Each structure stands twice: as C-alpha cells, then as structure tokens.
C-alpha positions, -999 to +999 in steps of 0.1 A: +109-415-600+121-420-564+140-386-568+107-369-579+087-383-548+115-376-524+117-339-536+078-337-533+079-350-500+105-325-487+085-296-504+054-306-487+070-310-453+087-276-456+053-260-467+034-275-436+064-267-414+063-231-424+026-227-422+027-239-386+055-216-377+037-186-391+005-196-371+025-199-340+043-167-345+010-150-352-005-161-320+025-152-300+026-117-314-011-113-309-019-133-276-055-133-264-058-105-239-065-115-203-101-107-189-103-079-164-104-107-135-076-126-148-055-095-148-064-085-113-055-121-104-020-117-121-010-084-107-020-096-072+000-127-075+029-108-090+029-081-061+024-107-035+058-121-044+074-089-029+062-099+006+068-137+002+097-143-021+114-112-013+108-110+025+138-101+048+155-136+053+153-139+093+123-120+104+101-127+073+088-091+074+089-066+048+122-052+034+123-016+031+133-018-005+144-042-033+167-030-061+168-054-092+195-032-106+218-035-076+227-064-055+205-069-023+206-032-012+197-030+025+190-067+025+181-069+063+164-035+066+130-041+078+102-016+076+074-014+102+046+002+082+054-017+052+056-050+071+019-042+083+007-040+046+028-071+040+008-090+067-025-080+050-010-090+017-003-125+028-038-128+043-051-120+006-027-145-006-043-172+014-078-163+003-066-163-035-047-194-032-012-182-036+000-201-004-017-224+019-030-215+053-005-236+069+024-219+052+012-185+060+007-195+097+043-206+099+053-173+081+031-153+104+044-170+136+081-161+127+072-125+120+053-120+151+079-136+174+105-113+156+083-084+166+079-096+202+117-095+206+124-062+186+133-030+200+102-012+212+096+024+227+068+028+251+053-002+229+059+015+195+083-001+170+107+022+152+103+031+115+133+007+106+146-025+122+175-047+117+161-079+106+188-100+119+185-089+156+154-065+159+175-036+168+164+001+157+180+015+127+178+052+130+155+067+101+173+099+109+197+115+134+171+120+160+146+094+147+160+065+165+130+056+187+093+049+183+072+057+154+036+057+163+024+063+128+042+033+114+033+015+143-004+023+135+000+007+100+014-024+116-013-027+141-040-023+113-025-058+100-021-074+135-059-067+141-066-084+107-046-114+115-062-117+149-097-115+134-088-139+106-074-167+129-093-162+161-118-191+156-092-214+139-073-245+150-054-242+184-022-232+164-042-204+146-057-193+180-025-189+194-013-168+166-044-147+170-036-142+206+001-132+199-012-106+173-036-093+200-009-091+227+015-073+204-012-046+196-023-040+230+012-034+241+014+000+223+013+029+247-006+052+225-015+076+254+025+081+257+025+096+223+002+126+234+028+140+255-001+145+280-018+168+256-051+166+233-029+156+205-006+130+191+030+132+183+048+111+157+082+102+172+098+096+206+134+089+213+152+077+245+181+099+233+163+130+221+127+128+236+102+149+218+128+169+198+114+162+165+080+175+178+058+164+148+023+169+158-003+150+140-028+173+123-052+165+095-057+156+067-029+133+055-021+096+059-023+096+096-062+091+103-055+054+111-031+065+138-059+084+157-082+055+152-060+029+165-050+052+196-086+057+204-093+020+199-068+009+224-083-009+252-050-009+272-036+027+266-061+048+248-059+083+238-088+109+246-113+113+221-107+150+224-072+146+209-091+134+177-112+164+174-088+191+186-055+181+170-065+160+140-095+177+130-083+213+144-115+220+161-133+216+128-108+236+107-099+204+088-130+209+067-126+223+033-153+240+013-133+243-018-129+221-049-104+210-077-117+203-112-151+211-099-147+181-074-152+189-038-121+185-017-141+182+015-109+183+038-080+203+038-050+184+027-023+193+051+005+215+034-010+214-001-034+237-021-052+208-038-049+171-029-020+153-015-001+124-028-025+094-035-011+072-006-031+094+016-063+077+005-047+042+007-025+039+041-055+044+065-079+026+044-065-009+042-086-020+070-107+012+077-136+008+054-144+044+040-178+029+024-208+046+041-184+059+069-189+096+081-184+119+110-190+155+116-161+165+093-166+144+061-182+114+043-150+094+038-163+076+007-166+109-010-135+121+004-114+092-011-133+088-043-128+124-048-093+125-041-087+096-067-108+115-094-090+147-088-056+127-093-069+113-127-083+144-139-052+163-132-029+136-150-053+130-180-057+169-186-019+172-180-015+209-174+022+207-173+024+190-206+043+160-197+048+134-226+028+102-219+003+112-194-031+102-204-063+086-194-045+052-194-013+065-177-018+083-146-011+083-108+009+104-085+022+096-051+054+094-030+079+071-046+110+071-060+117+099-087+139+110-115+161+139-103+168+166-129+204+154-133+191+118-140+197+102-107+172+084-086+158+102-058+124+102-037+095+128-035+059+131-028+045+134-064+013+154-066-003+183-081+022+212-073+050+189-069+046+170-104+080+157-117+067+139-148+070+106-129+042+080-127+038+056-097+018+026-107+007+021-071-012+054-071-036+040-097-036+004-088-042+011-050-072+032-061-093+005-075-121+008-051-125+045-058-118+046-096-124+011-109-127+019-146-097+043-145-077+021-126-084-008-150-072+012-178-040+021-160-035-016-152-039-028-188-014+001-198+012-010-173+008-049-184-001-046-221+013-015-235+039-027-262+063+003-253+064-003-216+052-036-204+086-054-211+104-025-192+080-018-165+069-053-150+095-071-130+099-098-104+072-085-083+048-067-105+052-030-117+084-012-107+080+016-085+082+045-107+086+055-144+086+086-167+074+085-202+085+120-206+120+111-199+119+077-212+129+062-177+122+035-155+136+027-119+139-010-117+133-008-079+107-017-054+096+000-020+076-019+004+052+008+013+041+013-024+039-023-032+021-030+000-011-011-006-017-027-041-029-063-030-051-052-001-068-024-020-075-044-050-090-072-028-112-046-010-124-036-045-132-072-055-144-086-022-143-061+006-122-087+025-098-068+045-125-041+052-147-067+066-121-082+088-110-050+103-144-034+107-157-063+127-132-058+155-153-048+184-128-023+197-127-007+162-163-002+160-168+010+197-139+036+191-154+048+157-189+053+176-171+071+204-155+095+180-187+103+164-185+080+132-214+060+118-210+034+091-240+023+068-219-004+054-212-019+088-244-010+108-235+015+133 
C-alpha cells in the first residue's frame, strides 16, 4: 500500500511540475508585447548607455565609435559633433530618470572642463580629439584644425545645457555659465574668410586649402544659425542668403513620389541621407518654422516620407526592405567583398543596407512608420537577437546579405534619444528655441515660428 501511495505521489508531482514548466515555456516564448510608450522608453534607455556607460574614460565625451566585435577600437578618440549629441542625450536621461541630476552635473563638469582645455582653432574644436589630452587628431591629412560644422553640433548641445541649468542651484548655474563661455568663444566670423559665406575647415598648417564652402541644402543649416546667433563673433546675415540659400537657388520646385522636395539637396537628384533631417534639428524646432525659402516642417516631414516610400516600394529589389524595415543614412556599410566600409546611403546610393537611426530619429516626422521600424528592430524573430546590442540597435544591417555590423557610431546613436524625445515632449526643441540669441538670430534671418511665437 505504501508503495502505491508513494508511486501515486511521484506521478502527481511530475504531472504538476511538467504542467508548470509547459506554462512558463509558453509565456517565455510568447511574451506580452511592450506598449508603444514602453518600447520608446526601452530604446531611449538602451541608446543612452552609449553616451554614459561607453563614453571616453577621461573626457566623458562621446567616443567616435565602439565595436563589440573588436577590443576597444580607438578607445580614446573623441568626436566633437557626436559629443554635442551626447550632451543632449544626457539631458534627456535626466528627464527620463536614467541618471540623477547630480550625477549628470558631475559628468557635464568633467566634459566641459575638458573642452575648455582642448585644442581650439579660432574658437572651433577639431572633428576629432584625443580624450586623454585634448590634442587634435587629424580627420585627414589637411584636416587637422578647426571644424566649424562639428563645432556647431556641439554648440547646439552647449546652449541646451545652459538653458536647462541657468536657474538651478549655484553649482548648476556655474555649469550653465561654463557652457555659455564655451559657445561664445567660437570665432564664427573667422570661418567666413571675409566673404558672405562659411567654410568648413581651417588648419594652422594648411590654411583654407580644403576650401569647402557651406552651401545648402544639407546637414549644415545649424552652422549658419549658430554663426548668425553668436553675440561675440557673428557672421553677416548676407552669408546665409548668398551662400547657404544660393541667392534663392536653393529652392526646388520638383518632387519625388509626388511628394514636394521643397529645397535642392546638394549633390543629389532626390533626397539626401536621412541625417540631413536630424543633425540641425536636435535643437532647432522645425514645427511651424518658415523663411522665404521653405516651410521646415514640411521639408523634414517630406524628406522622411520620401525615404520611407523609397524603401517600402524598393525599386532596386533588395530582400527585406518593407514598410517595417526601412531607413537610409550615412553609416557603416557592407562592401561588395563583404568587408565593413562607410557611405552615405540614400536613393541613388543604395547598397541594400538599413541603418536603424534613419527611421528611429525620424519619429517626429513619421511616427507610425518609425514605430513599425522600432518594433521590427526589437521584436522581429529573425533579427532582434542579432541587431540589438549593449547600446541599442547596432549601426547597420542588410537583410539582403544576411549581415549585421556589431558596431556603433556616435553620430548615428546620438540623434536617436534627442529626436525621439522631441517627438514625445518637444523637450530639446523647447530648450534651444527659448535661447534669446537664437530667437533674435532667426528673426534677423527672416524666419518665423508659429510654434514659438515670433
């Protein structure tokens, strides 16, 4: 009898155990999907880590790149523009509770002190710096001096820091003053060569040899805005109209997929890579923003919609492009021989490579299309385990070639958190646009903003 009861007990135990195991397996295999807001929280927190956990050790600024498939490649190589995006990302991190206000202030103080002592060339920082000592690291043979475009991306972040902390406690007010001093130290007018134009580079060794005039339309709108807004070393308003807007020739009456282009994308026959709708607009709010050349909300929305339509119609016939998997911008790429390279993906230069930041940083312009892409990156059974790494989605992948580069670039990760936050709350747009010199500059250049009342 005891044997029978013991056998029955073991049988019932195994039955219950197997039943529980089956249920837990079913739940694990079919997890409850995150809501849209939960998924936005997740991607923002994931990408935030690039600028917090994986920042350059000494300066606490953004490393140019981070490769998980190699050991600390260029561990001390700091990027100026990506660092500006990183400063804005950390501000979002405070608002979202990823870090405390005090932790962020300490981090910002380290970063801004580094910038105070780093190499500058008539106030402009170089494209790359050595994070251990602040020395310029040449971006190219003749590019070993000031980079006014990268500097403008950084100054966009400095103004946001100033505006965020200017009414805080004494330590925060001192940080705000430090940010203000740094941005006001840039000699924007030097980078005009005395002309009604701006030039990208100046080197103490090679002078103006690179001779890269900033002409629109591309990612450099914010450079002219920053230059014209400077209360210490401003560029003339005529530079914006004559060089950037090409005396009105920047206007484009054409369309793509029956969507108006509005402006001529410099060097392309359709639209440029998606970052042209991101870099200038982390702080500059395109909502309701117009001048004599464009309505900038229509311009940026149309850019994203054209890119989405191009990818979803897939004229080249790449495997994997769809309404859920889209987005072309400058990023790592897959070369024809299978090695990793870099290029500005766009219609006309489509390599079958999708870059997640293109769709994710376009949330303000294409919210439903970007949400579908976000769910694809994080939830697609074939890709999510390969595409999501320690700091969010990896830089680039190709369904056609069954390829993922397990690498990150600061300038690509750097627009994701700020632009998603601008979509959700307008946080950085409101900070930047409240700066008095920004409003004055925009009015002087002929801009109006229904969103911000000027």
